[in-house]
N, C-alpha and C positions, 0 to 999 in steps of 0.2 A: 360829526356833531361838534366838533369844537368851533367851527365856523358858524354855527347856529347860535351857540350861547354868547360866543363875539357880536352878532348881529343883533340881537334883542336882550342881550341882559340890561342894558341901560334903562331900556323902557319898563321891563318887569321892577326892574328897583324904583323906578321913578312912580309907578303907579302902585304898589306896594309899600315901597318905605316912607311916603311921605305921610300916609295915615297912620302907619305903624310906629312913627316916630311920637307920636301922641298919648301912644300907653306907657305907660311905665307900671312895670311889675312888681318892681321893690324899688327902696331908697337907695341900693347899694348900684352905683353906676355900672360897674363892671358886669353884675349880674345882667343888667338890662342890655347892655352891648352884646352878651352872649346871645340873649333872647332874639336880636334882633338879629344878630349873623345867621341863628340856625332858619329862623323864619325865611330870611331873604335868600340865603343859600337853597334851602329845600324849594322856594318858589321858583328860583330861576332852573335848578335843576328839573321839575316838574312841567314848567309851561315850554323850555326849551326842547325837552323831549318829545312831547306832544307836537310842538310845531317841526321838530326834524321827521318824526314819523309820517306827519300829513302831508308835509308841504315839500320837505328838501329830499327824502328817500324817495318818494314816486319819482322826483324827476333826474335822479342818478339814470336810470334807464334810457340809452341813447334814442328810443323811440318814443318816448313819454307824449310827445305833442299828439303822434299818429293816435294813440290810445287815448287820450284824451278828447280828441274829436271824435272817434270813434264811439266810446261810450257817453260822449254828451249829446252829440248828435244823433245817436243811434244808428250811425253808419253802417253797413255790412259790406 
């Protein structure tokens, strides 16, 4: 899963982080930074886990292409 995080962390941070930076929950900058870090870290972990489970893990099987073709095209 490390590779999945490596591949998509930047995109997740860009999509979620840019609008998130407009939100100020406190006048204290440290509290705002902790808030941003918690939200971004949680988002990266959640979306990377979903991507890993749906895309990368099924492709770890050496016969994934055969299973995909069989299931997608309903070949017996």
